[in-house]
FIKOLZA-1660 file (N, C-alpha, C; in steps of 0.1 Angstrom, whole numbers, plus 5000, padded with zeros to 4 digits):
% residues 143
   i   px   py   pz ch aa at
   1 5009 4988 5000  A  M  N
   1 5000 5000 5000  A  M CA
   1 5009 5012 5000  A  M  C
   2 5012 5018 4989  A  A  N
   2 5021 5028 4988  A  A CA
   2 5015 5042 4991  A  A  C
   3 5002 5044 4988  A  E  N
   3 4996 5057 4991  A  E CA
   3 4982 5056 4995  A  E  C
   4 4977 5066 5002  A  L  N
   4 4963 5066 5007  A  L CA
   4 4954 5067 4995  A  L  C
   5 4942 5061 4995  A  M  N
   5 4932 5063 4984  A  M CA
   5 4920 5069 4990  A  M  C
   6 4912 5074 4980  A  T  N
   6 4900 5081 4985  A  T CA
   6 4890 5070 4989  A  T  C
   7 4879 5074 4995  A  Q  N
   7 4868 5065 4999  A  Q CA
   7 4862 5058 4987  A  Q  C
   8 4860 5067 4977  A  E  N
   8 4854 5062 4964  A  E CA
   8 4862 5051 4957  A  E  C
   9 4876 5053 4958  A  A  N
   9 4885 5043 4952  A  A CA
   9 4884 5031 4960  A  A  C
  10 4884 5032 4974  A  Y  N
  10 4884 5020 4982  A  Y CA
  10 4871 5012 4980  A  Y  C
  11 4859 5020 4980  A  E  N
  11 4847 5013 4977  A  E CA
  11 4846 5005 4963  A  E  C
  12 4853 5011 4953  A  K  N
  12 4853 5005 4940  A  K CA
  12 4861 4992 4941  A  K  C
  13 4873 4992 4947  A  I  N
  13 4881 4980 4949  A  I CA
  13 4873 4970 4957  A  I  C
  14 4867 4973 4968  A  M  N
  14 4860 4964 4976  A  M CA
  14 4848 4957 4968  A  M  C
  15 4842 4965 4960  A  Q  N
  15 4830 4960 4953  A  Q CA
  15 4834 4949 4943  A  Q  C
  16 4846 4952 4936  A  K  N
  16 4852 4943 4927  A  K CA
  16 4857 4930 4934  A  K  C
  17 4863 4931 4946  A  L  N
  17 4867 4920 4953  A  L CA
  17 4855 4912 4958  A  L  C
  18 4845 4917 4962  A  E  N
  18 4834 4911 4968  A  E CA
  18 4825 4903 4957  A  E  C
  19 4828 4906 4945  A  S  N
  19 4822 4899 4934  A  S CA
  19 4831 4887 4929  A  S  C
  20 4843 4887 4934  A  N  N
  20 4853 4876 4930  A  N CA
  20 4849 4863 4938  A  N  C
  21 4847 4853 4930  A  E  N
  21 4843 4839 4936  A  E CA
  21 4854 4835 4946  A  E  C
  22 4866 4835 4943  A  L  N
  22 4877 4831 4952  A  L CA
  22 4877 4840 4965  A  L  C
  23 4875 4852 4963  A  Y  N
  23 4874 4861 4975  A  Y CA
  23 4863 4856 4984  A  Y  C
  24 4851 4853 4978  A  K  N
  24 4840 4848 4986  A  K CA
  24 4843 4836 4994  A  K  C
  25 4851 4826 4987  A  K  N
  25 4854 4814 4993  A  K CA
  25 4866 4814 5003  A  K  C
  26 4874 4825 5003  A  S  N
  26 4885 4827 5012  A  S CA
  26 4882 4824 5026  A  S  C
  27 4891 4818 5034  A  K  N
  27 4890 4815 5048  A  K CA
  27 4895 4826 5056  A  K  C
  28 4899 4837 5050  A  S  N
  28 4903 4849 5058  A  S CA
  28 4892 4856 5063  A  S  C
  29 4891 4857 5077  A  L  N
  29 4881 4866 5083  A  L CA
  29 4885 4880 5082  A  L  C
  30 4898 4882 5080  A  H  N
  30 4904 4896 5081  A  H CA
  30 4906 4902 5067  A  H  C
  31 4901 4896 5056  A  K  N
  31 4905 4901 5043  A  K CA
  31 4899 4915 5040  A  K  C
  32 4889 4919 5048  A  G  N
  32 4883 4933 5047  A  G CA
  32 4892 4943 5053  A  G  C
  33 4903 4939 5059  A  F  N
  33 4913 4948 5065  A  F CA
  33 4924 4953 5055  A  F  C
  34 4923 4947 5042  A  Q  N
  34 4932 4952 5032  A  Q CA
  34 4929 4967 5029  A  Q  C
  35 4939 4973 5025  A  Y  N
  35 4938 4987 5020  A  Y CA
  35 4934 4996 5032  A  Y  C
  36 4936 4992 5044  A  R  N
  36 4932 5000 5056  A  R CA
  36 4944 5003 5064  A  R  C
  37 4944 5016 5069  A  L  N
  37 4954 5021 5077  A  L CA
  37 4949 5022 5091  A  L  C
  38 4955 5015 5101  A  F  N
  38 4951 5015 5115  A  F CA
  38 4958 5025 5124  A  F  C
  39 4950 5031 5132  A  S  N
  39 4955 5040 5142  A  S CA
  39 4950 5037 5155  A  S  C
  40 4957 5041 5166  A  D  N
  40 4951 5039 5180  A  D CA
  40 4939 5049 5182  A  D  C
  41 4928 5044 5186  A  P  N
  41 4916 5052 5188  A  P CA
  41 4918 5063 5198  A  P  C
  42 4926 5061 5208  A  V  N
  42 4928 5071 5218  A  V CA
  42 4939 5081 5214  A  V  C
  43 4951 5076 5211  A  S  N
  43 4961 5086 5208  A  S CA
  43 4961 5091 5193  A  S  C
  44 4955 5084 5184  A  G  N
  44 4955 5087 5170  A  G CA
  44 4968 5083 5163  A  G  C
  45 4978 5077 5171  A  K  N
  45 4990 5073 5164  A  K CA
  45 4988 5061 5156  A  K  C
  46 4996 5060 5145  A  I  N
  46 4995 5049 5136  A  I CA
  46 5000 5036 5143  A  I  C
  47 4993 5025 5142  A  V  N
  47 4997 5013 5148  A  V CA
  47 5009 5007 5143  A  V  C
  48 5018 5003 5151  A  D  N
  48 5031 4996 5147  A  D CA
  48 5034 4985 5157  A  D  C
  49 5039 4974 5151  A  G  N
  49 5043 4963 5160  A  G CA
  49 5032 4953 5162  A  G  C
  50 5033 4945 5172  A  Q  N
  50 5023 4934 5175  A  Q CA
  50 5012 4938 5184  A  Q  C
  51 5000 4934 5180  A  Q  N
  51 4988 4936 5188  A  Q CA
  51 4981 4923 5190  A  Q  C
  52 4977 4920 5202  A  V  N
  52 4970 4908 5206  A  V CA
  52 4956 4911 5211  A  V  C
  53 4946 4904 5207  A  R  N
  53 4933 4906 5212  A  R CA
  53 4925 4893 5212  A  R  C
  54 4915 4893 5219  A  K  N
  54 4905 4881 5220  A  K CA
  54 4893 4886 5212  A  K  C
  55 4890 4878 5201  A  E  N
  55 4879 4882 5192  A  E CA
  55 4871 4869 5188  A  E  C
  56 4859 4872 5184  A  D  N
  56 4851 4861 5180  A  D CA
  56 4851 4860 5164  A  D  C
  57 4843 4850 5158  A  N  N
  57 4844 4849 5144  A  N CA
  57 4837 4861 5136  A  N  C
  58 4831 4870 5143  A  N  N
  58 4826 4882 5137  A  N CA
  58 4835 4894 5139  A  N  C
  59 4847 4892 5144  A  L  N
  59 4858 4902 5147  A  L CA
  59 4854 4911 5158  A  L  C
  60 4844 4907 5167  A  L  N
  60 4841 4914 5178  A  L CA
  60 4850 4911 5190  A  L  C
  61 4854 4921 5197  A  V  N
  61 4863 4919 5209  A  V CA
  61 4855 4917 5221  A  V  C
  62 4861 4909 5230  A  E  N
  62 4855 4906 5244  A  E CA
  62 4849 4919 5250  A  E  C
  63 4838 4918 5254  A  G  N
  63 4831 4930 5262  A  G CA
  63 4822 4938 5252  A  G  C
  64 4822 4936 5239  A  V  N
  64 4814 4944 5230  A  V CA
  64 4801 4936 5229  A  V  C
  65 4790 4945 5227  A  D  N
  65 4777 4938 5225  A  D CA
  65 4777 4929 5213  A  D  C
  66 4771 4917 5214  A  G  N
  66 4770 4907 5204  A  G CA
  66 4782 4897 5204  A  G  C
  67 4793 4900 5212  A  Y  N
  67 4804 4891 5213  A  Y CA
  67 4800 4877 5216  A  Y  C
  68 4805 4867 5208  A  D  N
  68 4802 4853 5210  A  D CA
  68 4813 4845 5215  A  D  C
  69 4813 4843 5228  A  E  N
  69 4824 4836 5235  A  E CA
  69 4826 4822 5229  A  E  C
  70 4816 4816 5224  A  S  N
  70 4818 4802 5218  A  S CA
  70 4827 4801 5207  A  S  C
  71 4829 4812 5199  A  S  N
  71 4838 4813 5188  A  S CA
  71 4850 4821 5190  A  S  C
  72 4852 4825 5203  A  A  N
  72 4864 4834 5206  A  A CA
  72 4877 4827 5206  A  A  C
  73 4887 4834 5202  A  K  N
  73 4901 4830 5201  A  K CA
  73 4910 4842 5203  A  K  C
  74 4923 4839 5207  A  I  N
  74 4933 4849 5207  A  I CA
  74 4938 4851 5193  A  I  C
  75 4939 4864 5188  A  V  N
  75 4944 4866 5175  A  V CA
  75 4956 4875 5177  A  V  C
  76 4966 4872 5170  A  I  N
  76 4979 4881 5170  A  I CA
  76 4980 4888 5157  A  I  C
  77 4981 4901 5157  A  Y  N
  77 4983 4909 5145  A  Y CA
  77 4998 4916 5146  A  Y  C
  78 5003 4917 5134  A  N  N
  78 5016 4923 5132  A  N CA
  78 5013 4935 5123  A  N  C
  79 5018 4947 5127  A  F  N
  79 5016 4959 5119  A  F CA
  79 5029 4966 5116  A  F  C
  80 5030 4972 5105  A  K  N
  80 5041 4981 5101  A  K CA
  80 5035 4993 5095  A  K  C
  81 5039 5004 5101  A  E  N
  81 5034 5017 5095  A  E CA
  81 5019 5018 5093  A  E  C
  82 5011 5011 5103  A  G  N
  82 4997 5012 5102  A  G CA
  82 4989 5002 5094  A  G  C
  83 4997 4993 5087  A  V  N
  83 4990 4982 5079  A  V CA
  83 4995 4969 5083  A  V  C
  84 4986 4958 5081  A  L  N
  84 4991 4945 5084  A  L CA
  84 5003 4941 5075  A  L  C
  85 5013 4936 5081  A  H  N
  85 5025 4932 5075  A  H CA
  85 5033 4920 5081  A  H  C
  86 5038 4912 5072  A  S  N
  86 5046 4900 5077  A  S CA
  86 5061 4903 5075  A  S  C
  87 5069 4900 5085  A  E  N
  87 5083 4901 5084  A  E CA
  87 5090 4889 5088  A  E  C
  88 5101 4885 5083  A  D  N
  88 5109 4872 5088  A  D CA
  88 5100 4860 5089  A  D  C
  89 5091 4859 5079  A  N  N
  89 5082 4847 5077  A  N CA
  89 5073 4845 5089  A  N  C
  90 5070 4857 5095  A  E  N
  90 5061 4858 5107  A  E CA
  90 5047 4862 5101  A  E  C
  91 5036 4855 5104  A  P  N
  91 5023 4859 5098  A  P CA
  91 5019 4873 5104  A  P  C
  92 5011 4880 5095  A  A  N
  92 5006 4893 5100  A  A CA
  92 4994 4890 5108  A  A  C
  93 4987 4879 5105  A  V  N
  93 4975 4876 5114  A  V CA
  93 4976 4862 5117  A  V  C
  94 4974 4858 5129  A  Q  N
  94 4975 4844 5133  A  Q CA
  94 4966 4840 5146  A  Q  C
  95 4960 4829 5145  A  Y  N
  95 4953 4823 5155  A  Y CA
  95 4954 4808 5153  A  Y  C
  96 4950 4800 5164  A  P  N
  96 4952 4785 5163  A  P CA
  96 4947 4779 5150  A  P  C
  97 4956 4773 5142  A  G  N
  97 4953 4766 5129  A  G CA
  97 4952 4775 5118  A  G  C
  98 4954 4788 5120  A  H  N
  98 4953 4798 5108  A  H CA
  98 4964 4809 5108  A  H  C
  99 4970 4811 5097  A  W  N
  99 4980 4820 5095  A  W CA
  99 4978 4828 5081  A  W  C
 100 4980 4841 5082  A  E  N
 100 4979 4850 5070  A  E CA
 100 4992 4858 5069  A  E  C
 101 4997 4858 5057  A  F  N
 101 5009 4865 5054  A  F CA
 101 5006 4877 5044  A  F  C
 102 5010 4888 5049  A  W  N
 102 5006 4902 5042  A  W CA
 102 5018 4909 5039  A  W  C
 103 5017 4917 5029  A  D  N
 103 5028 4926 5025  A  D CA
 103 5022 4940 5024  A  D  C
 104 5026 4948 5034  A  M  N
 104 5022 4962 5035  A  M CA
 104 5007 4964 5031  A  M  C
 105 4998 4957 5039  A  G  N
 105 4984 4959 5039  A  G CA
 105 4977 4950 5028  A  G  C
 106 4983 4941 5021  A  L  N
 106 4977 4933 5012  A  L CA
 106 4980 4918 5015  A  L  C
 107 4971 4909 5014  A  I  N
 107 4973 4895 5016  A  I CA
 107 4981 4889 5006  A  I  C
 108 4990 4880 5009  A  K  N
 108 4998 4873 5000  A  K CA
 108 4995 4858 5000  A  K  C
 109 4993 4853 5012  A  K  N
 109 4990 4839 5013  A  K CA
 109 4982 4836 5027  A  K  C
 110 4973 4827 5026  A  V  N
 110 4965 4823 5037  A  V CA
 110 4967 4808 5039  A  V  C
 111 4971 4804 5051  A  V  N
 111 4971 4790 5055  A  V CA
 111 4960 4787 5066  A  V  C
 112 4950 4779 5062  A  A  N
 112 4939 4777 5071  A  A CA
 112 4937 4762 5074  A  A  C
 113 4927 4760 5082  A  D  N
 113 4923 4747 5086  A  D CA
 113 4935 4738 5090  A  D  C
 114 4944 4744 5098  A  G  N
 114 4956 4737 5103  A  G CA
 114 4966 4733 5093  A  G  C
 115 4965 4740 5081  A  G  N
 115 4974 4737 5070  A  G CA
 115 4968 4730 5059  A  G  C
 116 4955 4726 5060  A  D  N
 116 4948 4718 5050  A  D CA
 116 4944 4726 5038  A  D  C
 117 4943 4739 5040  A  T  N
 117 4939 4748 5029  A  T CA
 117 4950 4759 5028  A  T  C
 118 4954 4762 5015  A  E  N
 118 4963 4773 5012  A  E CA
 118 4957 4781 5001  A  E  C
 119 4957 4795 5004  A  E  N
 119 4953 4805 4994  A  E CA
 119 4965 4812 4990  A  E  C
 120 4965 4815 4977  A  Y  N
 120 4975 4824 4971  A  Y CA
 120 4969 4836 4965  A  Y  C
 121 4974 4847 4969  A  W  N
 121 4969 4860 4965  A  W CA
 121 4979 4869 4957  A  W  C
 122 4975 4876 4948  A  E  N
 122 4983 4886 4941  A  E CA
 122 4977 4900 4940  A  E  C
 123 4985 4909 4944  A  N  N
 123 4979 4923 4944  A  N CA
 123 4966 4924 4952  A  N  C
 124 4965 4916 4963  A  G  N
 124 4953 4917 4972  A  G CA
 124 4942 4910 4967  A  G  C
 125 4943 4901 4956  A  V  N
 125 4932 4893 4950  A  V CA
 125 4936 4879 4951  A  V  C
 126 4926 4870 4956  A  P  N
 126 4930 4856 4956  A  P CA
 126 4931 4851 4941  A  P  C
 127 4941 4843 4938  A  V  N
 127 4942 4837 4925  A  V CA
 127 4941 4822 4925  A  V  C
 128 4943 4815 4936  A  R  N
 128 4942 4801 4937  A  R CA
 128 4940 4797 4951  A  R  C
 129 4930 4786 4954  A  I  N
 129 4928 4781 4966  A  I CA
 129 4930 4766 4965  A  I  C
 130 4939 4761 4973  A  E  N
 130 4941 4746 4973  A  E CA
 130 4935 4740 4986  A  E  C
 131 4927 4729 4985  A  T  N
 131 4920 4724 4996  A  T CA
 131 4924 4709 4997  A  T  C
 132 4921 4703 5008  A  N  N
 132 4923 4689 5012  A  N CA
 132 4938 4685 5010  A  N  C
 133 4946 4694 5014  A  L  N
 133 4960 4692 5012  A  L CA
 133 4966 4680 5020  A  L  C
 134 4961 4677 5032  A  A  N
 134 4966 4666 5039  A  A CA
 134 4963 4653 5033  A  A  C
 135 4952 4651 5028  A  E  N
 135 4947 4639 5020  A  E CA
 135 4956 4638 5007  A  E  C
 136 4956 4649 5000  A  R  N
 136 4964 4649 4987  A  R CA
 136 4978 4647 4989  A  R  C
 137 4984 4651 5000  A  R  N
 137 4999 4648 5002  A  R CA
 137 5000 4634 5006  A  R  C
 138 4991 4629 5014  A  K  N
 138 4991 4615 5018  A  K CA
 138 4990 4606 5006  A  K  C
 139 4982 4610 4996  A  N  N
 139 4981 4602 4984  A  N CA
 139 4993 4603 4974  A  N  C
 140 5003 4611 4979  A  G  N
 140 5016 4613 4970  A  G CA
 140 5015 4625 4961  A  G  C
 141 5005 4633 4961  A  E  N
 141 5004 4645 4952  A  E CA
 141 5015 4655 4957  A  E  C
 142 5023 4660 4947  A  N  N
 142 5033 4669 4951  A  N CA
 142 5027 4684 4950  A  N  C
 143 5025 4690 4961  A  I  N
 143 5018 4703 4961  A  I CA
 143 5027 4714 4964  A  I  C
% end
C-alpha cells in the first residue's frame, strides 16, 4: 500500500473483490482489512508492532455487544506503519490453525484449517485456493 486512496476508490476496489468467487470462498476473516490504515483510537498514532486481542468469528472483541464467547480465540496481529505486514516469515494475522501473510496491507498467502487449505493472492486478490492438502499429500500428490 504505497499511498492513501479516496473513499470512492476504496469502495470500488472492495465492490470488485466482493464479486470475486475466490474472495468469497477465502477462509480469511480479516480480508476486509486490506487497504486499511490502522491507528490507535485514543492517541491517534499509527499502529506499529504486534497487537493481541481476543475476538470472535465476527471480529468482535470481548466485552462488546454481540460478542460470541463460543467462537472466541486469541488473535495476534503484526503491523508496520499502520498496515498488516509480515516480516521474517512471521504471519501478519494468526490464531490457532490459521496464518495469514501480508505485504504492506495486502494479503499474499493464507494457510487455514491447520494447514489443510492454502490460498495464494496477488495484488490483494485471491488467484488460487488449494484444499484437502493433507489427503492429497498422503496420496503422494506433490503440492
